[in-house]
OpenMM code with the backbone's topology and positions (N, CA, C; nanometers):
from openmm import Vec3, app, unit

residues = "MET TYR SER ILE ILE ALA GLN SER PRO GLY ARG ILE ASN ILE ILE GLY GLU HIS THR ASP TYR ASN GLU GLY PHE VAL LEU PRO ALA ALA ILE ASP MET LYS THR ILE PHE LYS LEU ARG LYS ASN ASP THR ALA SER GLN ILE ASN ILE SER SER THR THR TYR GLN GLU ARG HIS GLN PHE ASP LEU LEU LYS PHE GLU PRO LEU PRO ASN GLY TRP GLN ASN".split()
positions = [
    Vec3(0.4370, 2.3040, -8.2586),
    Vec3(0.2943, 2.3240, -8.2691),
    Vec3(0.2518, 2.4506, -8.1947),
    Vec3(0.2890, 2.4672, -8.0668),
    Vec3(0.2520, 2.5855, -7.9900),
    Vec3(0.3656, 2.6855, -7.9914),
    Vec3(0.3304, 2.8130, -7.9979),
    Vec3(0.4303, 2.9190, -7.9964),
    Vec3(0.4771, 2.9507, -7.8556),
    Vec3(0.3825, 2.9459, -7.7612),
    Vec3(0.4130, 2.9786, -7.6218),
    Vec3(0.3437, 2.8783, -7.5313),
    Vec3(0.4161, 2.8271, -7.4333),
    Vec3(0.3571, 2.7440, -7.3288),
    Vec3(0.4006, 2.8041, -7.1956),
    Vec3(0.3030, 2.8349, -7.1113),
    Vec3(0.3328, 2.8929, -6.9802),
    Vec3(0.2447, 2.8258, -6.8761),
    Vec3(0.2949, 2.8165, -6.7547),
    Vec3(0.2135, 2.7606, -6.6470),
    Vec3(0.2295, 2.8431, -6.5208),
    Vec3(0.1260, 2.8398, -6.4400),
    Vec3(0.1243, 2.9160, -6.3163),
    Vec3(0.0813, 2.8230, -6.2032),
    Vec3(0.1543, 2.8219, -6.0922),
    Vec3(0.1145, 2.7349, -5.9814),
    Vec3(-0.0135, 2.7835, -5.9152),
    Vec3(-0.0874, 2.6907, -5.8582),
    Vec3(-0.2097, 2.7252, -5.7864),
    Vec3(-0.1776, 2.7901, -5.6537),
    Vec3(-0.2670, 2.8766, -5.6087),
    Vec3(-0.2464, 2.9485, -5.4837),
    Vec3(-0.3824, 2.9834, -5.4251),
    Vec3(-0.3898, 2.9800, -5.2951),
    Vec3(-0.5091, 3.0255, -5.2254),
    Vec3(-0.4678, 3.1319, -5.1250),
    Vec3(-0.5593, 3.2194, -5.0910),
    Vec3(-0.5363, 3.3175, -4.9855),
    Vec3(-0.6175, 3.2741, -4.8650),
    Vec3(-0.5489, 3.2298, -4.7631),
    Vec3(-0.6176, 3.1862, -4.6414),
    Vec3(-0.6787, 3.3067, -4.5716),
    Vec3(-0.6035, 3.4155, -4.5645),
    Vec3(-0.6593, 3.5446, -4.5218),
    Vec3(-0.6030, 3.6497, -4.6157),
    Vec3(-0.6718, 3.7603, -4.6286),
    Vec3(-0.6154, 3.8739, -4.7002),
    Vec3(-0.6514, 3.8862, -4.8454),
    Vec3(-0.7653, 3.8367, -4.8871),
    Vec3(-0.8044, 3.8540, -5.0272),
    Vec3(-0.8159, 4.0038, -5.0583),
    Vec3(-0.7379, 4.0520, -5.1513),
    Vec3(-0.7369, 4.1918, -5.1959),
    Vec3(-0.6944, 4.2907, -5.0871),
    Vec3(-0.6221, 4.2461, -4.9877),
    Vec3(-0.5747, 4.3417, -4.8871),
    Vec3(-0.4260, 4.3711, -4.9031),
    Vec3(-0.3528, 4.2883, -4.9753),
    Vec3(-0.2083, 4.3080, -4.9852),
    Vec3(-0.1726, 4.4418, -5.0490),
    Vec3(-0.2494, 4.4895, -5.1446),
    Vec3(-0.2189, 4.6183, -5.2064),
    Vec3(-0.2843, 4.7350, -5.1318),
    Vec3(-0.3498, 4.7048, -5.0210),
    Vec3(-0.4063, 4.8086, -4.9336),
    Vec3(-0.3392, 4.8070, -4.7967),
    Vec3(-0.2162, 4.7579, -4.7917),
    Vec3(-0.1353, 4.7513, -4.6704),
    Vec3(-0.1957, 4.6626, -4.5617),
    Vec3(-0.2728, 4.5613, -4.6021),
    Vec3(-0.3300, 4.4678, -4.5065),
    Vec3(-0.2455, 4.3422, -4.4944),
    Vec3(-0.2829, 4.2544, -4.4048),
    Vec3(-0.2110, 4.1293, -4.3839),
    Vec3(-0.2600, 4.0237, -4.4818),
    Vec3(-0.1698, 3.9370, -4.5248),
    Vec3(-0.2052, 3.8284, -4.6157),
    Vec3(-0.1405, 3.6994, -4.5691),
    Vec3(-0.2003, 3.5885, -4.6075),
    Vec3(-0.1435, 3.4578, -4.5805),
    Vec3(-0.1750, 3.3660, -4.6990),
    Vec3(-0.0962, 3.3792, -4.8076),
    Vec3(-0.1177, 3.2922, -4.9227),
    Vec3(-0.0528, 3.1561, -4.9003),
    Vec3(-0.1018, 3.0565, -4.9714),
    Vec3(-0.0443, 2.9222, -4.9635),
    Vec3(-0.0507, 2.8579, -5.1008),
    Vec3(0.0523, 2.7838, -5.1347),
    Vec3(0.0546, 2.7101, -5.2611),
    Vec3(-0.0322, 2.5852, -5.2488),
    Vec3(-0.0940, 2.5463, -5.3614),
    Vec3(-0.1707, 2.4219, -5.3655),
    Vec3(-0.1182, 2.3373, -5.4808),
    Vec3(-0.1570, 2.2124, -5.4850),
    Vec3(-0.1010, 2.1195, -5.5834),
    Vec3(-0.1758, 2.1215, -5.7177),
    Vec3(-0.2254, 2.2371, -5.7572),
    Vec3(-0.2915, 2.2527, -5.8863),
    Vec3(-0.2166, 2.3600, -5.9642),
    Vec3(-0.2404, 2.3666, -6.0948),
    Vec3(-0.1767, 2.4692, -6.1758),
    Vec3(-0.2626, 2.4990, -6.2975),
    Vec3(-0.2360, 2.6127, -6.3580),
    Vec3(-0.3004, 2.6524, -6.4824),
    Vec3(-0.1936, 2.6521, -6.5897),
    Vec3(-0.2248, 2.5897, -6.7030),
    Vec3(-0.1311, 2.5843, -6.8145),
    Vec3(-0.1945, 2.6534, -6.9351),
    Vec3(-0.1202, 2.7450, -6.9963),
    Vec3(-0.1634, 2.8130, -7.1175),
    Vec3(-0.0775, 2.7641, -7.2326),
    Vec3(-0.1411, 2.7292, -7.3418),
    Vec3(-0.0713, 2.6934, -7.4651),
    Vec3(-0.1277, 2.7814, -7.5742),
    Vec3(-0.0432, 2.8632, -7.6329),
    Vec3(-0.0894, 2.9624, -7.7301),
    Vec3(-0.0237, 2.9420, -7.8656),
    Vec3(-0.1015, 2.9706, -7.9707),
    Vec3(-0.0475, 2.9698, -8.1062),
    Vec3(-0.1325, 3.0618, -8.1933),
    Vec3(-0.0738, 3.1099, -8.3007),
    Vec3(-0.1470, 3.1935, -8.3952),
    Vec3(-0.2486, 3.1080, -8.4691),
    Vec3(-0.3612, 3.1698, -8.5088),
    Vec3(-0.4619, 3.0948, -8.5819),
    Vec3(-0.4921, 3.1556, -8.7185),
    Vec3(-0.4089, 3.2460, -8.7657),
    Vec3(-0.4205, 3.3060, -8.8987),
    Vec3(-0.5473, 3.3881, -8.9183),
    Vec3(-0.6052, 3.4380, -8.8109),
    Vec3(-0.7166, 3.5319, -8.8212),
    Vec3(-0.6779, 3.6576, -8.7451),
    Vec3(-0.7396, 3.7680, -8.7830),
    Vec3(-0.7050, 3.8946, -8.7189),
    Vec3(-0.7703, 3.9111, -8.5824),
    Vec3(-0.8909, 3.8551, -8.5641),
    Vec3(-0.9614, 3.8834, -8.4400),
    Vec3(-1.0323, 3.7634, -8.3773),
    Vec3(-1.0287, 3.6480, -8.4405),
    Vec3(-1.0966, 3.5291, -8.3875),
    Vec3(-1.0128, 3.4642, -8.2774),
    Vec3(-1.0737, 3.4430, -8.1610),
    Vec3(-1.0068, 3.3778, -8.0485),
    Vec3(-1.0762, 3.2442, -8.0236),
    Vec3(-0.9989, 3.1396, -8.0108),
    Vec3(-1.0496, 3.0062, -7.9795),
    Vec3(-0.9878, 2.9633, -7.8469),
    Vec3(-1.0706, 2.9231, -7.7525),
    Vec3(-1.0202, 2.8755, -7.6246),
    Vec3(-1.0792, 2.7380, -7.5965),
    Vec3(-1.0036, 2.6566, -7.5243),
    Vec3(-1.0542, 2.5239, -7.4886),
    Vec3(-1.0019, 2.4851, -7.3515),
    Vec3(-1.0718, 2.3922, -7.2893),
    Vec3(-1.0348, 2.3441, -7.1568),
    Vec3(-1.0245, 2.1925, -7.1613),
    Vec3(-0.9108, 2.1401, -7.1208),
    Vec3(-0.8985, 1.9947, -7.1104),
    Vec3(-0.9696, 1.9430, -6.9854),
    Vec3(-0.9822, 2.0272, -6.8844),
    Vec3(-1.0533, 1.9880, -6.7624),
    Vec3(-1.2018, 1.9703, -6.7888),
    Vec3(-1.2623, 2.0660, -6.8602),
    Vec3(-1.4072, 2.0637, -6.8841),
    Vec3(-1.4446, 2.0061, -7.0204),
    Vec3(-1.3463, 1.9752, -7.1040),
    Vec3(-1.3713, 1.9203, -7.2373),
    Vec3(-1.4666, 2.0092, -7.3169),
    Vec3(-1.4391, 2.1410, -7.3151),
    Vec3(-1.5219, 2.2380, -7.3853),
    Vec3(-1.4351, 2.3310, -7.4694),
    Vec3(-1.4978, 2.3836, -7.5755),
    Vec3(-1.4324, 2.4824, -7.6617),
    Vec3(-1.5259, 2.6022, -7.6773),
    Vec3(-1.4674, 2.7201, -7.6880),
    Vec3(-1.5450, 2.8420, -7.7097),
    Vec3(-1.4709, 2.9301, -7.8089),
    Vec3(-1.5463, 3.0100, -7.8827),
    Vec3(-1.4892, 3.1055, -7.9770),
    Vec3(-1.5508, 3.2424, -7.9528),
    Vec3(-1.4720, 3.3453, -7.9772),
    Vec3(-1.5257, 3.4811, -7.9757),
    Vec3(-1.4411, 3.5694, -8.0648),
    Vec3(-1.4988, 3.6797, -8.1060),
    Vec3(-1.4344, 3.7741, -8.1956),
    Vec3(-1.4021, 3.9006, -8.1169),
    Vec3(-1.2781, 3.9419, -8.1188),
    Vec3(-1.2371, 4.0611, -8.0446),
    Vec3(-1.3032, 4.1886, -8.0965),
    Vec3(-1.3438, 4.1893, -8.2219),
    Vec3(-1.4082, 4.3073, -8.2782),
    Vec3(-1.5568, 4.3146, -8.2458),
    Vec3(-1.6143, 4.2037, -8.2028),
    Vec3(-1.7563, 4.1985, -8.1665),
    Vec3(-1.7707, 4.1373, -8.0279),
    Vec3(-1.6836, 4.1786, -7.9372),
    Vec3(-1.6767, 4.1135, -7.8073),
    Vec3(-1.7986, 4.1412, -7.7211),
    Vec3(-1.8530, 4.0356, -7.6640),
    Vec3(-1.9603, 4.0428, -7.5657),
    Vec3(-1.9206, 3.9484, -7.4521),
    Vec3(-1.9636, 3.9776, -7.3309),
    Vec3(-1.9296, 3.8879, -7.2206),
    Vec3(-1.9732, 3.7439, -7.2489),
    Vec3(-1.8908, 3.6501, -7.2125),
    Vec3(-1.9222, 3.5089, -7.2298),
    Vec3(-2.0084, 3.4619, -7.1137),
    Vec3(-2.0744, 3.3470, -7.1279),
    Vec3(-2.1547, 3.2951, -7.0169),
    Vec3(-2.0689, 3.2721, -6.8915),
    Vec3(-2.1325, 3.2655, -6.7767),
    Vec3(-2.0579, 3.2370, -6.6535),
    Vec3(-1.9900, 3.1020, -6.6664),
    Vec3(-1.8701, 3.0926, -6.6147),
    Vec3(-1.7949, 2.9684, -6.6198),
    Vec3(-1.6491, 2.9958, -6.6437),
    Vec3(-1.5728, 2.8929, -6.6672),
    Vec3(-1.4275, 2.9058, -6.6834),
    Vec3(-1.3909, 2.9972, -6.8007),
    Vec3(-1.4695, 2.9970, -6.9057),
    Vec3(-1.4365, 3.0743, -7.0259),
    Vec3(-1.4539, 3.2246, -7.0055),
    Vec3(-1.5271, 3.2642, -6.9055),
    Vec3(-1.5481, 3.4063, -6.8799),
    Vec3(-1.4275, 3.4629, -6.8087),
] * unit.nanometer
topology = app.Topology()
chain = topology.addChain("A")
for resn in residues:
    res = topology.addResidue(resn, chain)
    for name in ("N", "CA", "C"):
        topology.addAtom(name, app.Element.getBySymbol(name[0]), res)
């Protein structure tokens, strides 16, 4: 059904948000959450469909007529 399934572990920065690439100190920590992406083709050239199992919401947008989405997970 899905062409690609990928997941990323959750992480927080206790100190050092955006300082690691500026030679600053950082202290990241893993958390017990993760993000999972499941991707598949939808037979359209530019239509993107996204959904969240956490929020039970779906959104669509067109890459050729892209406008910022409302504030929230979909943005």
